[in-house]
N, C-alpha and C positions, 0 to 999 in steps of 0.2 A: 891854808890847805888842810888843816886838821879837821875843820868842821865838816867838809864833804865826806871824809873818810869815816868819821864817827857816825854820821848820818847813815851811810851805807851799812856799816857794821851793826848799828842799832836796829836797822830795818831789814836785816838779812832774811828773816823768815818771810816777810811780805814779798821781798824781791824774788825769792826762790819758790814761792807758791806756784808759779808758772809750771815748774817741773812735776807738780802733783796732778797734772792733767795729761791725757793721752798725747803723745807726740804729734799725732795726726791733727790735733786741734790747735797746736801752737800757732800756726800761721793766722788763725782766726782770732786768737787771743792777743796778738801783737798790735792790733789796730782797732780804732773806733770807727773806721770807715763804714762798716755795715750799718751802724746806728746813724751816722751822718747821711749816708746815701739813701737810707730808708725814708728819712724825713725831709730830704731836699725837695721832692715834688710837693709835699704838703706845705712847706714854707713858701715855695715859689707861687703856688696857687693862692695861698692866703694873702700874700703880698699883692698879687695881681688883682684879686677881687676886693681888696681893702677890707678884709675880714669876712667871716662867714655870716654875720648878722646875729644869729642866736646860737646858744650853746648846742641845741639839738641839730641845727643846720651844720654847725662846725663839726660835730661828731660824725654826722652822716657823710660829710665831705671827706673827712680824714679816713673814714672806713673805706669809702669807694676808691680813694686815691691809693691807699695801701693795698687794697684788693687787686687793683690794676697793676701795681708795681710788683706784686708777689710773683707773677709769671716770669719776671726777668731776674729773680734772685738766684744766685748760685747755691748749689747744695753744699752743705757742710762736709768738708773732708773728714772722713772717719765717722760719718753719721751713725754707723752701726754701734759706735762706742758710747753714744749719748745715754742710752739706757743703763749702761754700766756706771757711768758717772753719776747719774741720778739715783741709782741704787746704792751708791756709797762705795763703789769699788775703789781701791787704792792704787795709785800709779806712782812709781818711783822712777825719776828721770824719764818720764814719758812712757814707761813700760808697765803693763798691768801686773800687779802682784797676784799670782794665782790664789784663788780662794778668798781673796780679800773682801769681796762683796758679802760673803757669808759671815766673816769675822766682824765686819763693820756693823752689820745689822745686829749681831749678838752683843757686841761691846757698846754700841752707841757712840763710838769714837768718831771724831771729825776726820773725814778722809782727805781734806785739803791741806794738811799740814805740809809745810815746806820740808822736803827731804833732799838733802844734797850730800852725796858721798865725795869727800875730798880726797 
């Protein structure tokens, strides 16, 4: 039983990285389903046609399938916060730290550090 506990405590920073993103994005970060569901029609069509034939035909097919699927994708919750995340804004327990996007650019510090207030 000691091994699981030591693994969790040694990987604490990685486990808590989740809290360094906006709380609105947490539901999207908890799952890989968007990736799986995006490529499901591509896999199904590739299996059905026994492969695309050539690399160019395969890329064209994938592009068209993803383009068609794009209309059914759900918008990211808190999509207005994506620009802040990309700019390096810092979030603590899912909440934006005011002025952090300016400080991050100036310091060059990593904004995705795990921050957990116990």
